[in-house]
N, C-alpha and C positions, 0 to 999 in steps of 0.2 A: 483395762490397760492393754490387754492382749489384742483387743479390737483396734485400739489406737495404733499399736505397733504394726498391726496388719495393714491398716489403712496407709500408714507412712511407707511401709515396704512397698505396697502396691503403687503408690504415687511415685516413688523413686524408680521403680522398675519401668513404669510407663515413660517417665522422663528420660531414662537411659535408652529405652528403645527408640523414642522419638529423636534423641539427639544422635543415635547411631544411624538412623534413617537419613537425617538431614546431612550428616557427614558423608554418607554414601552417595548422595545426589550430586551430580555435576552442575556447577553454576554456569549459566549461559545467558548473556545479554542480547536481546533481539531488538533492534531498532525498526519501528514501524513508521512507514511513510504516510501516516494519517490514519489513526485508529478508529476515527468515527465513520470511515468509509466502509461499505458492505464488502468492498473488494478484499479487505483484510480481515473480514470476520473469522475465518478458520483460525488465524493466528491468535486473536483475542479469545475466541470460544474455546480453544484448546486448553487454555489457562484456567478458564472458569469451570470447565468440566473435569479438571484435574488430570488431563491427559499427559501433560508434560511430567507431572510427578509419578504417574504410573510408569512412564518410560525412564525413570531414574534421573530426572532433571529438575533443577531448581531454575526456573526461567524467570528473568526480569524483562518486562516489556517496556521499552521507552518510546513514547509517542511523540513523533516529530511532525513538522508541518508538511513535508512532502518526501518523495522518494530521493531526491537529491540530497536532502539533509540526512536521511537515514544511511545513504551510501557513504557520505563524508564522516559519519560516526564510525563506520566499520574501518574505512581507510585510515581514519585517524587514531584508531585503537581504543575508542570509548565504548564500542559495542563489538560483539563477535559476529553477529549474523544480521542481514537485512531481511525484513518482510516488505518486499517491494516488487516492482515490475521487472520482468525478465529482460526487457530490452536494454537495461543498463549493462548487463553482461556482454551483450553485442556491441554496444557503444564503446565500452572501455577495452574490448578485445581489439578494436581497431586502433586503440592507442597503446597497444602492447601491455595492457594490464590484465592479469589473469584472475577473472571471477568466474565462479561456477555455481549454477543453480542445481539443487538436489531434490527439490520437490515443488511442483507447480500446483496450485489449488484453484486457479481461475480458469474455466474453460474459454471464456470470452474476456476481452479487455474491459468492457463496460464503460469506455470513454465516450462521452457525448459532448459535441460542440453545440452550444446553446446561445441563442441571441437574447440579451437582456430585454425584458418586457418594455422597457422605456425607449428602446431603440429598434422595435420591430419594423417600423416604417422606413428606417434608414438602411437596414441590412437585409438584402434579399437573397444573397448568395455568399459563398466563401470568398469570392473575388472582392466583395465589398469590405472585407476586413482590413485591406491595405490602408495603413495609416491610422488604424483604430486601436483602442486599448482592449486587449483580450486577456482575461484572467486564467491563471493556471495555478496549480496547487503550489509550486515554487519553481523559479527558473531552473532549468536543467533537469526537471523531473519528467516522468513519462507523459504527463499532460502537456508539457512544453514540447516534447518530441512529436506527440500527436498533432499539435497545432501546426508545427513547421512542416510536417509531412503533408498535411492537407493544403497548406499554402502552396508548397512546391507542386503537388499533384494538379493544382488548379492554375498553374502557370505563373505564380507569383514568387517573389523572392521570400524565402523562408523567414527573413528578418523584417519583412515589410510591416508586420503588426507589432505594436508595442506590448511586451509581455509584462503582466502585473501578477505578482504572487498574492493569491487571496485564500489559500488553504483549501480544504476539501468540504468543511462542514458549514456551521452557521455563518461564519465570515464570508464565505463564497456566496451563499444565498442572499446575505445582506447586501453585498456589493452589487449583485444583480438586481436586486429589487429597487435599490437606490439609484441605479443607473451610473454608478461610479466607473463602470466598464461597459463596453458595448456588447461584449460577448464573453464566453468562458468555456473552457473544457472542464466538465464536471462529471461526477460519478454519483451513483445512488448511495445513500437515499436523498441527496440534495436535489438531483434532478426531478425526482418524483414529488418532493416537497414543493418545488416551484410549479410543477404541472397541476398540483392540487389547488394552488392559488391562481394560476393563469392556464386555463384549459387550452388557450390558443398559443401556447409557448412554442416559439419557432425553434425547431432543431435542424441543424445544417448537416450533422454527421452523427451517426450513432453505432456503437459496436456492442450493444447489450444482448444481441441474439446472434445465432449462427448466420442467418441470412444477411443480416446487416454488416457483420464482421467480414464476410466474404466479399460483400459489395464494396467495402472500404479498402481492404487490403489485397483482394484477390486470392486469399487462401487463409488458413487458420493462423491465428496470432496469439500466443500464450500471454496471459496477464500476470496476476499476482503469483509470487514464488518466494521461496526461502533461498537466499544465495549468500556467498561470502567468498573470501579469497581461497585459491586452490591450496595455499599453504596451510590455512586454518583447517580445511577439510582433511588434508593428509594427516595433520597432527591430532585430529579429534573425531576419529571414525565412530566411537561410541556415541558421542553427542550427535553427530549428523544422523546416525541411525535412529537415535531417540527422537529427535525433531521430526524426522520423516515419519516414524510410527504414529507419533502424536497427532500430526496433521491428517494422515490417512484415516486414523480412527475417528477423528473428529468429523 
């Protein structure tokens, strides 16, 4: 009987300690602009390794189709923080909306403009994309920004290509293999998957290395980051520091 009471007391103590720990953790919802992409691996891995919990946070990751959808989630109030590309902060600053990045985890953007294997003979350069269907993760996402930048850089109207949202994972690979789109802005692992099946895959622009990033942008260009509204940052200093610590440790 004493042993039974001892076990019950131990179980109750463990439950109390666990409940107390959970209560002490701050809840944060992070909207991810495509969790299957390697560019967002630190965000996902931090949860799997328990780094958020170590930092005193109970983090919920919400996987969305692209960066623009993740941004909408934060601006709409259904998420607290975006795990997405830094350039959204710059884009919205021009529209007088204050967003702030507080930790960057991608040294290079990793964006790649790839020609569909079924349209290799039709598209020889970026200028050939005028009037063509080009896949991006989602309209208004960083993949879309990248496409428009390249079109403009090559003397074309940034809106001259028809933008099609195809996601970043298996859906993007399938769209390229089936020839539903003539080209796409993709990221790894999708690009590497395609290269495995099509060794002669045509790449028109690549930012997966320092050399290629400098060639495309003329300088360094940050990629994946955690960012949110300046108001949320000011009101949640503990959570911001916790997320930063978790990502850095990861």
